[in-house]
VOPAKE-802405 format. One record per residue (C-alpha): residue in one letter; x, y, z. Coordinates in steps of 0.5 Angstrom, whole numbers, padded with zeros to 4 digits, always signed. Example, Ala and Ser with C-alpha at 12.3 -4.5 7.8 and 13.67 -1.06 7.14 Angstrom:
BEGIN
a+0025-0009+0016s+0027-0002+0014
END
This chain:
BEGIN
x-0020-0052-0012x-0015-0055-0017x-0009-0059-0014x-0003-0054-0015x+0005-0056-0014x+0010-0052-0011x+0017-0052-0013x+0022-0048-0011x+0028-0052-0012x+0025-0058-0009x+0021-0064-0011x+0014-0062-0012x+0010-0062-0006x+0002-0062-0007x-0002-0056-0004x-0009-0058-0004x-0012-0053+0001x-0010-0046+0003x-0007-0044+0010x-0013-0043+0015x-0010-0039+0020x-0014-0033+0023x-0012-0026+0021x-0007-0024+0027x-0008-0019+0032x-0003-0014+0032x+0001-0011+0038x-0001-0004+0036x-0002+0000+0030x+0005+0003+0029x+0008+0001+0022x+0013+0003+0017x+0015+0003+0010x+0021-0001+0011x+0028+0001+0008x+0032-0002+0014x+0029-0008+0017x+0034-0008+0023x+0032-0001+0025x+0025-0002+0024x+0025-0008+0029x+0029-0003+0034x+0023+0002+0033x+0018-0003+0035x+0014-0003+0029x+0008-0008+0029x+0006-0007+0021x+0011-0006+0015x+0010-0005+0008x+0014-0007+0002x+0014-0005-0005x+0014-0011-0010x+0015-0010-0017x+0012-0016-0021x+0016-0015-0027x+0022-0016-0023x+0020-0023-0021x+0017-0026-0028x+0021-0030-0032x+0018-0032-0039x+0024-0035-0041x+0023-0041-0036x+0030-0042-0034x+0030-0049-0030x+0034-0046-0025x+0029-0041-0023x+0023-0043-0018x+0017-0045-0022x+0010-0045-0020x+0005-0050-0023x-0002-0047-0025x-0007-0049-0030x-0003-0055-0033x+0003-0050-0034x+0010-0049-0030x+0011-0041-0029x+0018-0039-0027x+0020-0033-0023x+0027-0030-0021x+0030-0033-0015x+0034-0027-0013x+0028-0023-0013x+0024-0028-0009x+0030-0029-0004x+0031-0021-0003x+0024-0021-0001x+0025-0027+0004x+0031-0023+0007x+0026-0017+0009x+0019-0021+0010x+0022-0027+0014x+0025-0023+0020x+0020-0018+0020x+0014-0023+0020x+0018-0028+0025x+0018-0022+0030x+0010-0022+0030x+0010-0016+0025x+0004-0016+0020x+0007-0015+0013x+0003-0012+0007x+0006-0012+0000x+0004-0007-0005x+0004-0010-0012x+0007-0005-0017x+0007-0006-0025x+0013-0002-0027x+0015-0002-0034x+0020-0007-0036x+0026-0007-0041x+0025-0014-0043x+0020-0014-0049x+0017-0020-0047x+0015-0018-0040x+0012-0012-0043x+0008-0016-0047x+0005-0020-0042x+0005-0015-0036x+0004-0008-0039x-0003-0006-0040x-0004-0005-0047x-0007+0002-0046x-0001+0004-0043x+0002+0011-0045x+0009+0012-0045x+0008+0020-0044x+0006+0018-0036x+0011+0020-0031x+0012+0014-0027x+0013+0008-0031x+0008+0005-0027x+0003+0001-0031x-0004-0002-0030x-0005-0009-0029x-0006-0013-0035x-0012-0017-0035x-0013-0016-0043x-0012-0023-0045x-0013-0030-0042x-0005-0031-0042x-0004-0024-0039x-0009-0026-0033x-0006-0033-0032x+0001-0030-0031x-0002-0025-0026x-0006-0031-0023x+0000-0035-0023x+0005-0030-0020x+0000-0028-0014x-0001-0035-0013x+0006-0037-0012x+0007-0031-0008x+0001-0033-0003x+0004-0040-0003x+0011-0038-0001x+0009-0033+0004x+0003-0036+0007x+0006-0043+0009x+0005-0045+0016x+0013-0047+0017x+0014-0039+0015x+0021-0042+0012x+0020-0036+0007x+0016-0031+0012x+0009-0029+0012x+0005-0024+0009x-0002-0022+0011x-0004-0016+0006x-0004-0015-0001x-0005-0008-0004x-0007-0008-0011x-0003-0002-0014x-0002+0005-0012x-0007+0011-0011x-0011+0008-0017x-0016+0014-0017x-0010+0018-0020x-0009+0012-0025x-0005+0016-0030x+0001+0017-0025x+0001+0011-0021x-0003+0006-0025x-0003+0008-0032x-0008+0005-0038x-0008+0011-0042x-0013+0017-0041x-0020+0013-0040x-0027+0014-0037x-0028+0013-0029x-0032+0007-0032x-0027+0004-0036x-0022+0004-0031x-0026+0002-0025x-0028-0005-0029x-0021-0006-0031x-0018-0005-0024x-0024-0009-0021x-0022-0015-0026x-0015-0015-0023x-0017-0014-0016x-0021-0020-0016x-0016-0024-0020x-0011-0022-0014x-0016-0024-0009x-0018-0031-0012x-0011-0032-0012x-0009-0030-0005x-0015-0034-0003x-0013-0041-0006x-0007-0040-0001x-0009-0037+0005x-0017-0037+0008x-0016-0030+0011x-0011-0026+0007x-0013-0019+0006x-0013-0016-0001x-0014-0008-0001x-0015-0003-0006x-0011+0003-0006x-0013+0011-0006x-0010+0018-0005x-0013+0023-0001x-0017+0027-0006x-0024+0025-0004x-0030+0029-0007x-0025+0032-0012x-0020+0029-0017x-0012+0031-0016x-0012+0038-0019x-0006+0036-0023x-0010+0031-0027x-0015+0032-0032x-0022+0028-0032x-0019+0022-0036x-0013+0022-0032x-0016+0022-0025x-0022+0021-0021x-0025+0023-0014x-0024+0017-0009x-0031+0017-0007x-0034+0017-0014x-0029+0011-0016x-0030+0007-0009x-0038+0008-0010x-0037+0005-0017x-0032+0000-0015x-0037-0003-0010x-0043-0003-0014x-0040-0006-0020x-0037-0012-0015x-0043-0013-0012x-0046-0014-0019x-0041-0019-0021x-0041-0023-0014x-0038-0019-0008x-0032-0021-0004x-0028-0018+0002x-0024-0013-0001x-0021-0007+0004x-0018+0000+0003x-0011+0002+0003x-0012+0009+0004x-0007+0015+0004x-0009+0021+0008x-0003+0026+0007x-0004+0033+0009x-0008+0037+0004x-0001+0041+0002x+0005+0035+0002x+0010+0041+0004x+0006+0043+0010x+0006+0038+0015x+0000+0042+0020x-0005+0037+0017x-0009+0039+0023x-0011+0046+0019x-0013+0043+0013x-0018+0047+0010x-0021+0042+0005x-0022+0037+0010x-0029+0038+0013x-0033+0034+0017x-0038+0031+0012x-0036+0025+0007x-0041+0027+0003x-0038+0034+0001x-0031+0034+0004x-0026+0035-0002x-0021+0031+0002x-0020+0026+0007x-0014+0027+0011x-0012+0026+0018x-0016+0032+0020x-0023+0028+0018x-0020+0021+0018x-0027+0019+0022x-0031+0021+0015x-0027+0015+0012x-0030+0010+0017x-0037+0013+0017x-0037+0012+0009x-0035+0005+0010x-0041+0004+0015x-0046+0005+0010x-0050-0002+0009x-0049-0003+0001x-0041-0002+0003x-0041-0007+0008x-0039-0015+0006x-0042-0020+0010x-0045-0015+0015x-0038-0012+0017x-0035-0005+0014x-0029-0006+0010x-0022-0006+0014x-0018+0000+0013x-0010+0001+0013x-0007+0007+0012x-0001+0004+0008x+0003+0011+0006x+0003+0018+0009x+0008+0022+0012x+0010+0029+0014x+0015+0034+0011x+0020+0037+0015x+0020+0044+0014x+0026+0049+0013x+0028+0053+0020x+0030+0051+0027x+0023+0048+0029x+0022+0044+0022x+0024+0037+0026x+0019+0039+0032x+0013+0041+0027x+0014+0034+0023x+0014+0030+0030x+0008+0034+0032x+0005+0032+0026x+0006+0025+0027x+0003+0026+0034x-0003+0029+0032x-0004+0024+0027x-0003+0018+0032x-0008+0021+0036x-0013+0021+0030x-0012+0014+0028x-0012+0011+0035x-0019+0014+0036x-0021+0010+0030x-0023+0003+0031x-0024+0001+0024x-0017+0003+0022x-0012-0003+0023x-0005+0001+0022x-0002+0007+0021x+0004+0006+0016x+0009+0012+0016x+0013+0014+0009x+0019+0014+0009x+0024+0011+0013x+0029+0015+0010x+0029+0022+0007x+0029+0021-0001x+0033+0025-0006x+0027+0023-0012x+0021+0026-0008x+0020+0033-0011x+0024+0036-0005x+0020+0033+0000x+0023+0030+0007x+0019+0025+0010x+0024+0021+0013x+0025+0019+0020x+0032+0019+0018x+0036+0025+0014x+0039+0022+0008x+0047+0023+0007x+0049+0029+0003x+0050+0027-0004x+0046+0020-0003x+0039+0018-0006x+0037+0015+0001x+0043+0013+0005x+0041+0015+0013x+0046+0020+0016x+0042+0022+0022x+0036+0021+0026x+0031+0026+0026x+0026+0029+0032x+0021+0024+0030x+0025+0018+0030x+0024+0018+0038x+0017+0020+0038x+0015+0014+0033x+0019+0009+0037x+0015+0011+0044x+0009+0012+0041x+0006+0005+0043x+0009+0005+0050x+0008+0007+0057x+0013+0013+0055x+0008+0016+0050x+0005+0022+0054x+0012+0024+0056x+0015+0024+0049x+0009+0027+0046x+0008+0033+0051x+0013+0038+0047x+0007+0038+0041x+0002+0041+0045x+0004+0049+0044x+0005+0047+0036x-0002+0044+0035x-0005+0050+0038x-0001+0055+0035x-0005+0060+0030x-0005+0057+0023x+0000+0059+0018x+0000+0061+0011x+0001+0055+0006x+0003+0054-0001x-0003+0051-0003x-0006+0044-0003x-0002+0039-0007
END
């Protein structure tokens, strides 16, 4: 491995070997996509997921006042404020033993030079969420991606934990529905998979140069043997078809220890009664979706010999999923009961390492979904106002008081199924 230099406003210090610390044992599977760090710690989370916009980090103008990272004989610079803002979230979480996962996202920048370096050349401006696939189309673009991830892995993998510690690196978001969350235009399954694999391998190699046991994950949503109905064949793929091809192509190019970040939302995002999901059936070969109702099928799929790495199944984290709060006086109780059901499903799966709930606070820009532990203040985007019933259920989920906190859910979970709006 080449000797690289780490230079965050201090003399260059040679980094000649990655951090050899073993992957930690978590206190529990309870996790949260964190908005308020102090509240997350009060809730007793053992896992936290944070979004990272790569475009907000890179500084192609190379301001010498910004921290630099030497890679391939060149110094790459990154915006100090963006890095320090992440430190302020990561450090207090990891300092309390929380396993931190970073979700690497590639939002389209307003800076044309950042777009040239990071935006995928096939990105279609008609896509809905301004999220591009990762750009590995040129040596310069690949070097920027490598340098950026390697810098982050070095900053958040050092033994002194001055900036905090990150263990998990999730490459993109729900990439089997790529048009919406990892856009490179309308493409075939083969085209997207090959392109995404290059990005995942690039991230994996960069993390490994700084952390022997840091883990890298591919991100999938819950459509398993069908594609997302809102996308055509050039915009979305069945998760199983994608993962079959991804794993096979990875083996052909030299396998590595990628893992799976899965999102087993209910089949209908507006109906939290996931225990009634008709499209979540008990066979991974045929089930349209994998939700909490048939979560065990993901583990069964990954137990196949050809899917394993070094004889072991890939690890699974549930990095984003939540439960809508329906209208009505019993809406909060139904949301909380859905969490109880899901917690029990996850607890029964030894191959699933974490259950990271989305969201901390209801958000105004989620199409009417109200997924939070907190209600948002009227007129705000996501300012917390009141705790919902799920808050205390979540807090007590991994404590000796869990049985008592969960008892209310029994009649809800056994009630007859109600009509839904249809799957989402």
